[in-house]
C-alpha positions in Angstrom: 0.0 0.0 -0.1 1.1 3.4 -0.9 0.7 6.4 1.5 0.5 9.5 -0.4 0.3 11.8 2.6 2.7 14.6 2.9 3.2 17.6 5.4 5.0 20.7 4.7 6.2 23.4 7.4 7.9 26.6 7.8 8.5 29.0 10.7 5.0 30.0 11.1 3.2 27.6 8.7 2.1 23.9 8.8 -0.1 21.9 6.4 -0.9 18.4 5.1 -1.7 17.2 1.6 -1.7 14.9 -0.8 1.7 14.1 -2.9 1.7 13.2 -6.6 4.6 12.1 -8.7 4.3 14.0 -12.0 7.4 12.2 -13.4 11.0 13.0 -13.9 12.0 16.7 -14.4 12.9 16.3 -18.2 9.8 14.3 -19.3 7.9 16.3 -22.0 4.8 16.7 -20.2 6.8 18.6 -17.4 8.4 21.1 -19.7 6.0 24.0 -18.9 6.0 23.7 -15.0 10.1 23.3 -15.2 10.5 26.4 -17.1 8.6 28.1 -14.3 10.5 26.3 -11.6 13.7 27.1 -12.9 12.8 30.9 -13.1 11.3 31.1 -9.7 14.5 29.1 -7.9 16.9 30.6 -10.3 19.0 31.9 -7.5 20.2 28.4 -6.6 18.6 25.9 -9.1 21.6 25.6 -11.2 24.0 25.9 -8.4 24.3 22.3 -7.9 21.3 21.7 -5.9 19.3 19.8 -8.8 20.7 17.2 -11.0 18.3 17.0 -14.0 20.2 14.0 -15.3 19.4 11.8 -12.2 16.8 9.4 -13.1 15.5 9.9 -9.6 14.7 13.5 -9.6 10.8 13.9 -10.0 8.4 16.8 -9.9 6.1 16.4 -6.8 2.9 18.0 -6.7 1.4 18.5 -3.3 -2.3 19.3 -3.0 -2.7 20.9 0.5 -5.7 19.8 2.7 -5.5 21.5 5.7 -3.1 23.8 7.7 -2.3 26.4 9.9 -0.6 29.7 10.0 0.6 31.5 13.2 0.8 35.3 13.1 4.3 36.0 14.6 3.4 39.2 16.4 0.2 38.1 18.4 0.6 34.2 18.1 -3.1 34.3 16.5 -3.6 31.0 15.0 -5.5 30.5 11.5 -6.7 27.3 10.7 -7.1 26.8 6.7 -9.4 24.1 5.1 -7.6 24.2 1.5 -10.1 21.8 0.3 -13.1 24.4 1.1 -11.0 26.9 -0.7 -10.7 25.0 -4.0 -14.1 23.5 -3.9 
């Protein structure tokens, strides 16, 4: 059985979601998204952080389901239901 559940977090944000392997970064169907990713992450993408020739380098899409954000100044918590937001 495969578990597609994933979690992401940063300093003030945590979320859960469903991971989907979109295939290798050089696959033709990923050309458009890879063009965008290379541009957004250009500051470090080509600085030996990504090896596109590695057959194990994939594009992973994460569809967020729920999470929360903490407002740094007040410690107020905001719960987010991403499934309701995208319905």
